[in-house]
LOSEMI-293693 format. One line per field, with one value per residue: x, y negated, z negated of N, C-alpha, C in turn; residue number from 0. Coordinates in nm, 2 decimals. Each point is the difference from the previous one (the first is absolute). Layout:
BEGIN
n.c1 <- c(X;...)
n.c2 <- c(Y;...)
n.c3 <- c(Z;...)
ca.c1 <- c(X;...)
ca.c2 <- c(Y;...)
ca.c3 <- c(Z;...)
c.c1 <- c(X;...)
c.c2 <- c(Y;...)
c.c3 <- c(Z;...)
resi <- c(NUM;...)
***
This chain:
BEGIN
n.c1 <- c(-1.10;-0.03;-0.09;-0.01;-0.13;-0.01;-0.11;-0.09;-0.06;0.09;-0.11;0.06;-0.01;0.13;0.04;0.11;0.00;0.11;0.01;0.07;-0.04;-0.10;-0.05;0.08;0.04;0.11;0.03;0.02;0.08;0.10;-0.08;-0.04;0.13;0.04;-0.10;0.03;0.13;-0.03;-0.09;0.08;0.10;-0.08;-0.05;0.13;-0.04;0.05;0.02;0.13;-0.01;0.13;0.00;0.02;0.11;-0.05;-0.11;0.05;0.11;-0.10;0.00;0.09;-0.11;0.01;0.10;0.05;0.11;0.06;0.04;0.03;0.10;-0.06;0.10;-0.12;-0.01;0.02;-0.12;-0.06;-0.02;-0.10;-0.03;0.12;0.05;0.09;-0.12;-0.04;-0.08;0.13;0.03;-0.03;0.13;-0.03;-0.11;-0.09;-0.04;-0.12;0.11;0.04;0.06;-0.06;-0.09;-0.03;0.06;-0.10;0.05;-0.09;0.07;0.11;-0.07;-0.05;0.11;0.05;-0.10;0.02;0.12;-0.03;-0.08;0.09;0.08;-0.10;-0.02;0.14;0.00;-0.10;0.05;-0.05;-0.11;-0.05;-0.08;-0.11;-0.02;0.00;-0.11;0.00;-0.10;0.06;0.04;0.01;0.08;-0.11;-0.06;0.08;-0.01;-0.13;0.00;0.08;-0.08;-0.10;0.05;0.02;-0.11;-0.03;0.06;-0.09;-0.05;0.07;0.04;-0.06;0.02;0.10;-0.11;0.00;-0.11;0.00;-0.06;-0.10;-0.07;0.01;0.00;-0.09;-0.09;0.09;0.02;-0.13;-0.03;0.10;-0.05;-0.08;0.03;0.09;-0.03;-0.11;0.04;-0.06;0.00;-0.02;-0.05;-0.05;-0.01;-0.01;0.08;0.13;0.00;-0.13;0.04;0.12;-0.07;-0.08;-0.04;-0.13;-0.03;-0.11;-0.03;-0.11;-0.07;-0.09;0.08;0.00;-0.12;-0.02;0.07;-0.05;-0.11;0.03;0.06;-0.08;-0.02;0.10)
n.c2 <- c(1.58;0.12;-0.07;0.06;0.00;-0.08;0.04;-0.09;0.12;-0.03;0.02;0.10;-0.11;0.03;-0.04;-0.07;-0.05;0.01;-0.13;0.08;-0.11;0.03;0.13;-0.01;-0.10;0.03;0.04;-0.13;0.05;-0.02;0.04;0.10;0.01;-0.01;0.08;0.09;-0.01;0.00;0.10;0.06;-0.02;0.04;0.09;0.00;-0.06;-0.12;0.04;0.03;-0.11;-0.03;-0.10;-0.05;-0.06;0.02;0.00;0.13;-0.06;-0.02;-0.13;-0.07;-0.08;-0.03;-0.07;0.11;-0.04;-0.11;-0.03;-0.12;0.01;0.12;0.05;0.01;0.13;-0.01;-0.05;0.06;0.11;0.00;0.02;-0.03;0.10;-0.09;-0.05;-0.01;0.09;0.02;-0.02;0.10;0.04;0.02;-0.05;0.10;0.02;-0.05;-0.05;0.09;0.07;0.11;-0.06;0.13;0.03;0.06;0.07;-0.05;0.05;-0.05;-0.11;0.00;0.03;-0.09;-0.08;0.04;-0.03;-0.10;-0.04;0.03;-0.07;-0.09;0.00;-0.01;-0.08;0.00;-0.12;0.04;-0.07;0.07;-0.10;0.08;-0.04;-0.13;0.05;-0.12;0.07;0.01;-0.13;0.13;-0.03;0.04;-0.06;-0.10;0.00;0.03;-0.09;-0.09;0.03;-0.01;-0.12;-0.03;0.06;-0.07;-0.10;0.06;-0.12;0.03;-0.12;-0.11;-0.02;-0.09;-0.06;0.00;-0.07;0.05;-0.12;0.03;-0.06;-0.13;0.09;-0.09;0.09;0.03;-0.12;-0.03;0.11;-0.05;-0.12;0.08;0.06;0.01;0.12;-0.08;0.00;-0.11;0.04;-0.10;0.07;-0.12;0.02;0.12;0.02;0.00;-0.12;-0.03;0.05;-0.05;-0.10;0.06;0.09;-0.03;0.04;-0.07;0.07;-0.08;0.09;-0.08;0.01;0.13;-0.02;-0.07;0.10;0.09;-0.07;-0.02;0.12;0.03;-0.13;0.01)
n.c3 <- c(2.84;-0.03;-0.06;-0.12;0.00;-0.11;-0.07;-0.05;0.03;0.09;0.08;0.05;0.08;0.03;0.13;0.00;0.13;-0.08;0.04;0.09;0.07;-0.08;0.01;0.10;-0.08;0.05;-0.12;-0.01;-0.10;0.09;0.10;-0.07;-0.04;0.12;0.05;-0.09;0.02;0.13;-0.03;-0.08;0.08;0.11;-0.09;-0.02;-0.11;0.02;-0.12;-0.03;-0.06;0.01;-0.09;0.12;0.03;0.12;0.08;-0.01;-0.05;-0.08;0.03;-0.08;0.02;-0.13;0.03;-0.07;0.06;-0.03;0.12;-0.04;-0.08;0.01;0.07;0.06;0.03;0.13;0.00;0.09;-0.07;-0.09;0.12;-0.02;0.08;-0.03;0.02;-0.13;0.05;0.05;0.13;0.08;-0.02;0.13;-0.05;-0.04;0.13;0.02;0.05;-0.09;0.10;-0.04;0.08;0.04;0.11;0.06;0.09;0.08;0.10;-0.05;-0.02;0.12;0.05;-0.08;0.04;0.13;-0.03;-0.07;0.10;0.09;-0.09;-0.02;0.13;0.02;-0.10;0.08;0.01;0.11;-0.03;0.10;-0.01;0.01;-0.13;-0.02;-0.05;-0.05;-0.06;-0.12;0.00;-0.05;-0.10;-0.06;0.10;0.01;-0.13;0.02;0.10;-0.07;-0.09;0.09;0.03;-0.13;0.00;0.10;-0.05;-0.09;-0.03;-0.10;0.05;-0.03;0.12;0.02;0.03;0.13;0.01;0.13;0.01;0.08;-0.09;-0.04;-0.10;-0.02;0.05;0.09;0.04;-0.02;0.06;0.07;-0.03;-0.06;0.11;-0.10;0.03;0.02;0.13;0.04;0.13;0.08;0.10;0.03;-0.13;0.05;-0.10;0.03;-0.06;0.04;0.12;0.00;-0.04;0.09;-0.08;-0.01;0.12;-0.03;0.11;0.01;0.07;-0.05;-0.11;0.03;0.04;-0.12;-0.07;0.08;-0.01;-0.13;-0.03;0.10;-0.03;-0.09)
ca.c1 <- c(0.03;-0.13;0.01;-0.13;-0.09;-0.08;-0.10;0.03;0.00;0.13;-0.01;0.06;-0.12;0.04;0.13;0.01;0.12;0.07;0.09;0.14;0.08;-0.01;0.01;0.10;0.13;0.11;0.03;0.13;0.01;0.05;-0.10;-0.11;0.06;0.01;-0.14;-0.04;0.08;-0.04;-0.13;0.02;0.07;-0.08;-0.11;0.06;-0.02;0.09;-0.08;0.08;0.02;0.06;-0.01;0.13;0.04;-0.06;-0.12;-0.07;0.01;-0.05;0.08;0.13;0.02;0.08;0.14;0.01;0.07;0.08;0.11;0.12;0.00;-0.06;0.09;-0.05;0.01;-0.09;-0.12;-0.10;-0.13;-0.01;-0.05;0.12;0.01;0.08;-0.08;-0.11;-0.13;0.02;-0.03;0.08;0.08;0.00;-0.10;-0.09;-0.11;-0.11;0.01;0.08;-0.07;0.07;-0.06;0.08;-0.07;0.01;-0.07;-0.14;-0.01;0.06;-0.09;-0.11;0.05;0.02;-0.14;-0.04;0.09;-0.05;-0.13;0.03;0.05;-0.11;-0.07;0.08;0.01;-0.14;-0.04;-0.10;-0.13;-0.09;-0.14;-0.09;-0.07;0.02;-0.11;-0.03;-0.13;0.01;0.14;0.03;0.13;-0.03;-0.02;0.13;0.08;-0.05;0.05;0.14;0.02;-0.01;0.11;0.12;-0.01;0.04;0.15;0.05;0.06;-0.06;-0.03;-0.01;0.13;-0.02;-0.07;-0.05;-0.10;0.00;-0.13;0.00;0.00;-0.01;-0.13;-0.02;-0.05;0.11;0.09;-0.06;0.00;0.14;0.07;0.04;0.09;0.14;0.08;-0.06;0.01;-0.08;0.06;-0.06;0.08;0.08;0.10;0.08;0.14;0.09;0.03;-0.11;-0.01;0.11;-0.03;-0.10;0.02;-0.10;-0.06;-0.13;-0.05;-0.12;0.02;-0.03;0.12;0.11;-0.02;0.04;0.14;0.05;-0.03;0.07;0.14;0.06;0.00;0.13)
ca.c2 <- c(0.05;0.03;-0.02;0.03;-0.11;0.03;-0.09;-0.06;0.10;0.08;0.12;0.00;0.00;0.00;-0.05;-0.12;0.00;-0.12;-0.03;0.03;-0.12;-0.06;0.09;0.10;-0.07;0.04;-0.10;-0.06;-0.08;-0.13;-0.09;-0.02;-0.08;-0.14;-0.06;-0.03;-0.11;-0.11;-0.05;-0.05;-0.13;-0.10;-0.04;-0.06;-0.14;-0.07;-0.05;-0.09;-0.13;-0.10;-0.13;-0.05;-0.14;-0.10;-0.06;0.10;-0.03;-0.13;-0.09;-0.02;-0.11;-0.11;0.03;0.00;-0.12;-0.07;0.08;-0.03;-0.08;0.06;0.09;0.13;0.04;-0.05;0.08;-0.07;0.05;0.09;0.13;0.07;0.14;0.01;-0.06;0.08;-0.04;-0.04;0.10;0.13;0.01;0.13;0.09;0.07;-0.09;0.08;0.00;0.11;0.09;0.13;0.08;0.07;0.03;0.14;0.02;0.04;0.15;0.07;-0.01;0.09;0.14;0.03;0.03;0.13;0.10;0.02;0.07;0.14;0.07;0.03;0.12;0.11;0.04;0.02;-0.11;-0.07;0.06;-0.06;0.02;-0.01;-0.13;-0.06;-0.10;-0.02;-0.05;-0.10;-0.03;0.03;0.07;0.14;0.07;0.02;0.08;0.13;0.03;0.03;0.13;0.11;-0.01;0.05;0.15;0.04;-0.01;0.08;-0.08;0.02;-0.13;-0.11;-0.06;-0.12;0.03;-0.11;0.03;-0.09;-0.02;-0.05;-0.15;-0.03;0.04;-0.06;0.11;0.09;-0.09;-0.02;0.13;0.05;-0.10;0.04;0.12;-0.06;0.08;0.00;-0.12;0.00;-0.09;0.01;0.07;-0.10;-0.06;0.11;-0.03;0.10;-0.02;0.06;0.15;0.06;-0.02;0.09;0.14;0.05;-0.09;0.05;-0.07;0.05;0.01;-0.13;-0.08;0.05;-0.07;-0.14;0.00;0.03;-0.11;-0.11;0.01;0.06;-0.10;-0.04)
ca.c3 <- c(-0.13;-0.07;-0.15;-0.06;-0.04;-0.12;-0.04;-0.13;-0.10;0.01;0.08;0.14;0.10;0.13;0.03;0.08;0.07;-0.03;0.11;-0.03;0.00;-0.13;-0.11;0.03;0.03;-0.09;-0.11;0.00;-0.12;0.01;0.05;-0.10;-0.10;0.06;0.00;-0.14;-0.06;0.08;-0.05;-0.14;0.00;0.07;-0.09;-0.12;-0.01;-0.09;-0.11;-0.07;0.07;-0.09;0.05;0.04;-0.05;0.08;-0.05;-0.08;-0.14;-0.03;-0.08;0.04;0.10;-0.04;-0.03;-0.14;-0.06;0.10;0.06;-0.07;-0.13;-0.12;-0.05;0.02;0.14;0.10;0.03;0.08;-0.03;-0.11;0.05;0.06;-0.05;-0.12;-0.12;-0.05;0.07;0.14;0.10;-0.01;0.12;0.07;-0.06;0.10;0.05;0.06;0.15;0.04;0.09;0.01;0.11;0.09;0.12;0.05;0.13;-0.01;0.03;-0.12;-0.12;0.04;-0.01;-0.14;-0.06;0.04;-0.07;-0.14;0.02;0.04;-0.12;-0.08;0.06;-0.01;-0.14;-0.05;-0.08;0.08;-0.01;0.10;-0.04;0.11;-0.02;-0.14;-0.02;-0.14;-0.02;-0.09;-0.03;-0.14;-0.02;-0.03;0.13;0.06;-0.08;0.03;0.13;-0.01;-0.08;0.10;0.10;-0.07;0.00;0.14;0.01;-0.11;-0.10;-0.14;-0.06;0.09;0.05;0.08;0.13;0.08;0.09;0.11;0.05;0.14;-0.03;-0.15;-0.06;-0.13;-0.10;-0.04;-0.08;-0.13;-0.07;-0.02;-0.07;-0.14;0.00;0.01;0.09;0.14;0.08;0.13;0.10;0.13;0.10;0.08;-0.09;-0.05;0.01;-0.05;-0.14;-0.08;0.02;-0.08;-0.15;-0.05;0.02;0.10;0.10;0.04;0.12;0.07;0.14;0.07;-0.02;0.09;0.13;-0.02;0.00;0.13;0.09;-0.05;0.00;0.12;0.11;0.03)
c.c1 <- c(-0.14;0.02;-0.14;-0.07;-0.08;-0.11;0.03;-0.02;0.12;-0.01;0.05;-0.12;0.05;0.14;-0.01;0.14;0.07;0.10;0.14;0.09;0.01;0.04;0.10;0.13;0.11;0.05;0.15;0.02;0.05;-0.10;-0.11;0.05;0.01;-0.14;-0.05;0.06;-0.04;-0.14;0.01;0.06;-0.08;-0.12;0.05;-0.02;0.09;-0.08;0.09;0.03;0.05;-0.01;0.14;0.01;-0.09;-0.13;-0.09;-0.01;-0.05;0.09;0.14;0.03;0.09;0.14;0.01;0.07;0.09;0.11;0.13;-0.02;-0.05;0.10;-0.04;0.01;-0.11;-0.12;-0.10;-0.14;0.00;-0.06;0.11;0.00;0.08;-0.06;-0.10;-0.13;0.02;-0.03;0.10;0.08;0.00;-0.10;-0.09;-0.11;-0.10;0.00;0.08;-0.09;0.08;-0.05;0.10;-0.08;0.03;-0.07;-0.14;-0.02;0.07;-0.09;-0.12;0.05;0.02;-0.13;-0.05;0.08;-0.06;-0.14;0.02;0.05;-0.11;-0.08;0.08;0.00;-0.14;-0.04;-0.10;-0.13;-0.09;-0.15;-0.09;-0.08;0.02;-0.11;-0.03;-0.13;-0.01;0.15;0.03;0.12;-0.02;-0.02;0.14;0.09;-0.03;0.05;0.15;0.03;-0.01;0.12;0.13;-0.01;0.04;0.16;0.07;0.09;-0.07;-0.03;-0.01;0.14;-0.04;-0.05;-0.04;-0.11;0.00;-0.14;0.01;0.00;-0.02;-0.14;-0.01;-0.04;0.12;0.10;-0.05;0.00;0.14;0.07;0.05;0.09;0.14;0.08;-0.05;0.01;-0.08;0.06;-0.07;0.10;0.10;0.11;0.10;0.15;0.08;0.02;-0.11;-0.01;0.11;-0.03;-0.10;0.03;-0.09;-0.06;-0.14;-0.05;-0.12;0.02;-0.02;0.12;0.11;-0.01;0.05;0.15;0.06;-0.02;0.09;0.15;0.06;-0.01;0.14;0.06)
c.c2 <- c(0.01;-0.01;0.02;-0.13;0.05;-0.11;-0.05;0.10;0.09;0.12;-0.02;0.01;0.00;-0.04;-0.12;0.00;-0.14;-0.03;0.02;-0.12;-0.07;0.09;0.12;-0.06;0.05;-0.11;-0.05;-0.09;-0.14;-0.10;-0.03;-0.09;-0.15;-0.07;-0.04;-0.12;-0.13;-0.06;-0.05;-0.14;-0.11;-0.05;-0.07;-0.15;-0.06;-0.06;-0.10;-0.13;-0.10;-0.14;-0.06;-0.14;-0.10;-0.05;0.10;-0.03;-0.14;-0.09;-0.02;-0.10;-0.11;0.05;0.00;-0.11;-0.06;0.09;-0.02;-0.08;0.06;0.10;0.15;0.04;-0.05;0.10;-0.08;0.04;0.09;0.13;0.07;0.14;0.01;-0.06;0.10;-0.06;-0.04;0.12;0.12;0.00;0.14;0.09;0.06;-0.10;0.09;0.00;0.12;0.10;0.13;0.08;0.06;0.04;0.15;0.01;0.06;0.15;0.08;0.00;0.10;0.15;0.04;0.03;0.13;0.11;0.04;0.07;0.14;0.08;0.04;0.12;0.13;0.06;0.02;-0.11;-0.09;0.08;-0.07;0.03;-0.02;-0.14;-0.04;-0.10;0.00;-0.06;-0.12;-0.03;0.01;0.08;0.15;0.08;0.02;0.09;0.15;0.05;0.04;0.13;0.12;0.00;0.05;0.15;0.05;0.00;0.07;-0.08;0.01;-0.12;-0.11;-0.05;-0.12;0.03;-0.12;0.04;-0.10;0.00;-0.06;-0.15;-0.02;0.04;-0.05;0.11;0.09;-0.08;-0.02;0.13;0.05;-0.09;0.04;0.12;-0.05;0.08;0.00;-0.14;0.02;-0.10;0.02;0.06;-0.09;-0.06;0.11;-0.03;0.11;0.00;0.06;0.15;0.06;-0.02;0.10;0.15;0.06;-0.11;0.06;-0.09;0.06;0.01;-0.13;-0.09;0.05;-0.07;-0.14;-0.01;0.02;-0.12;-0.12;0.01;0.07;-0.10;-0.03;0.09)
c.c3 <- c(-0.08;-0.15;-0.06;-0.04;-0.11;-0.02;-0.14;-0.11;-0.01;0.08;0.14;0.10;0.14;0.02;0.09;0.07;-0.03;0.12;-0.04;0.00;-0.14;-0.11;0.03;0.04;-0.10;-0.09;0.02;-0.12;0.02;0.06;-0.10;-0.11;0.05;0.00;-0.14;-0.06;0.07;-0.05;-0.14;0.00;0.06;-0.09;-0.13;0.00;-0.10;-0.11;-0.08;0.09;-0.10;0.07;0.03;-0.05;0.07;-0.06;-0.08;-0.15;-0.03;-0.08;0.06;0.11;-0.04;-0.04;-0.15;-0.07;0.12;0.05;-0.07;-0.13;-0.12;-0.06;0.02;0.15;0.08;0.02;0.08;-0.03;-0.12;0.04;0.08;-0.06;-0.13;-0.12;-0.04;0.06;0.14;0.09;-0.01;0.13;0.05;-0.07;0.10;0.04;0.06;0.15;0.05;0.07;0.01;0.12;0.09;0.12;0.04;0.13;-0.02;0.02;-0.12;-0.12;0.02;-0.02;-0.15;-0.07;0.04;-0.07;-0.14;0.01;0.03;-0.12;-0.09;0.05;-0.02;-0.14;-0.06;-0.10;0.07;-0.01;0.10;-0.05;0.12;-0.01;-0.14;-0.02;-0.16;-0.01;-0.09;-0.04;-0.14;-0.01;-0.02;0.13;0.07;-0.08;0.02;0.14;-0.01;-0.08;0.10;0.10;-0.07;-0.01;0.14;0.01;-0.12;-0.10;-0.13;-0.07;0.11;0.04;0.08;0.14;0.07;0.09;0.11;0.06;0.15;0.00;-0.14;-0.05;-0.14;-0.11;-0.04;-0.09;-0.14;-0.08;-0.04;-0.10;-0.14;-0.01;0.03;0.10;0.15;0.06;0.13;0.09;0.14;0.09;0.07;-0.09;-0.05;0.02;-0.07;-0.15;-0.09;0.01;-0.09;-0.15;-0.05;0.04;0.11;0.08;0.05;0.12;0.05;0.15;0.08;-0.01;0.09;0.14;0.00;0.00;0.13;0.09;-0.04;0.03;0.12;0.12;0.05;0.11)
resi <- c(0;1;2;3;4;5;6;7;8;9;10;11;12;13;14;15;16;17;18;19;20;21;22;23;24;25;26;27;28;29;30;31;32;33;34;35;36;37;38;39;40;41;42;43;44;45;46;47;48;49;50;51;52;53;54;55;56;57;58;59;60;61;62;63;64;65;66;67;68;69;70;71;72;73;74;75;76;77;78;79;80;81;82;83;84;85;86;87;88;89;90;91;92;93;94;95;96;97;98;99;100;101;102;103;104;105;106;107;108;109;110;111;112;113;114;115;116;117;118;119;120;121;122;123;124;125;126;127;128;129;130;131;132;133;134;135;136;137;138;139;140;141;142;143;144;145;146;147;148;149;150;151;152;153;154;155;156;157;158;159;160;161;162;163;164;165;166;167;168;169;170;171;172;173;174;175;176;177;178;179;180;181;182;183;184;185;186;187;188;189;190;191;192;193;194;195;196;197;198;199;200;201;202;203;204;205;206;207;208;209;210;211;212;213;214;215)
***
């Protein structure tokens, strides 16, 4: 699959052969949805954590009053769920787990599907090289302006840059742009691709993607 290559000035400088196994896969909505939901639920963390009646609530070690003879109902602890300041019955705990499983090959195929869709809809931009001399927002902003002209976007849209490996200069230069995200090729995932409109990949990162995700 031949695909145009641009430089950081937005000029067409040639073509690259994209591997059909990654960038020419038919889209399957059900599989992509399953992979997306699996990643979302697996990354979900339990924040709400109520204190139960046991050792989580401090105090209540002494019996409030005698078992018999007071005329009041029997109680063994002031930290019972029916007392003010007591534990919570059936409350949320931080031990909850929403993780789901998906077959490795299915997850891989779903990733290739969204990459193929980006290429099909011309939302993928392949760069011959991405070198930032100084990690400044102004430099990256200028590069993105040229790229948005390539994809014929009249305004900045959510964009993700895929680097061969973690690049501190690219990350620092991109930090102040709210619509821009950077990610290493080995960490590429379906959720980040779907959240962004455009996908920018240097040619060196294409090799890393193929090497990382075609092992299965």
